[in-house]
C-alpha positions as CSV (number, residue, x, y, z in Angstrom):
1,M,133.8,123.2,94.3
2,M,137.1,123.1,92.5
3,S,135.8,120.4,90.1
4,G,134.6,123.0,87.6
5,L,138.1,123.8,86.8
6,A,138.5,120.6,84.9
7,S,136.3,121.8,82.2
8,I,138.1,125.1,81.5
9,N,139.9,125.5,78.2
10,W,143.6,126.1,79.8
11,R,145.3,126.6,76.2
12,D,142.9,129.6,75.6
13,L,144.3,132.3,77.6
14,T,141.3,134.7,77.3
15,E,139.2,131.6,79.0
16,A,141.9,130.8,81.6
17,A,142.9,134.2,82.8
18,P,139.6,135.4,84.2
19,V,139.4,132.2,86.0
20,V,142.6,132.7,87.7
21,V,141.5,136.2,88.6
22,V,138.4,134.7,90.2
23,C,140.2,132.1,92.1
24,L,142.7,134.5,93.3
25,L,140.6,137.5,94.3
26,M,137.9,135.5,96.1
27,P,140.1,134.6,99.0
28,L,142.3,137.8,98.9
29,T,139.1,140.2,99.0
30,Y,137.2,138.1,101.8
31,S,134.0,138.4,99.2
32,I,132.8,136.0,96.9
33,A,130.8,138.7,94.9
34,E,133.9,141.1,94.6
35,G,135.8,138.0,93.2
36,I,133.2,137.2,90.7
37,G,132.6,140.8,89.6
38,L,136.4,141.4,89.0
39,G,136.1,138.1,86.8
40,F,133.4,139.3,84.8
41,I,135.2,142.8,84.2
42,S,138.5,140.8,83.4
43,Y,136.8,138.5,81.1
44,A,135.2,141.4,79.1
45,A,138.5,143.4,79.0
46,I,140.8,140.5,78.1
47,K,138.2,139.4,75.2
48,V,138.2,143.0,73.9
49,M,142.1,143.4,74.1
50,S,142.4,140.1,72.3
51,G,140.4,141.2,69.4
52,K,137.5,138.8,70.4
53,G,135.0,141.3,71.8
54,R,132.0,140.0,69.6
55,E,132.2,136.6,71.4
56,I,131.0,138.4,74.4
57,N,127.4,138.1,75.1
58,I,125.3,141.2,76.2
59,S,124.6,140.1,79.6
60,V,128.2,139.9,80.3
61,W,128.5,143.6,79.3
62,V,125.6,144.7,81.4
63,I,127.0,142.8,84.5
64,S,130.5,144.1,84.0
65,A,129.2,147.7,83.6
66,L,127.2,147.2,86.9
67,F,130.2,145.9,88.8
68,I,132.5,148.9,87.5
69,A,129.6,151.3,88.7
70,K,129.7,149.5,91.9
71,L,133.6,149.8,92.2
72,F,133.6,153.3,91.3
73,F,130.5,155.0,92.6
74,L,129.8,153.1,95.9
């Protein structure tokens, strides 16, 4: 399961930070879905804050918005 981490570009912080968030939050929240959802949110937020918001696909925006709605409204 951890073999996919070898293909991550660890030199690009905007790619590596969301991976760390997902890897830490999945066991801490006892939920794979929560960890992945917060990973999507952190990916979009970090890309926007670094000025690389145009690199984000529309599907990532939609999934991030759905997870944000789930966190705040459910």
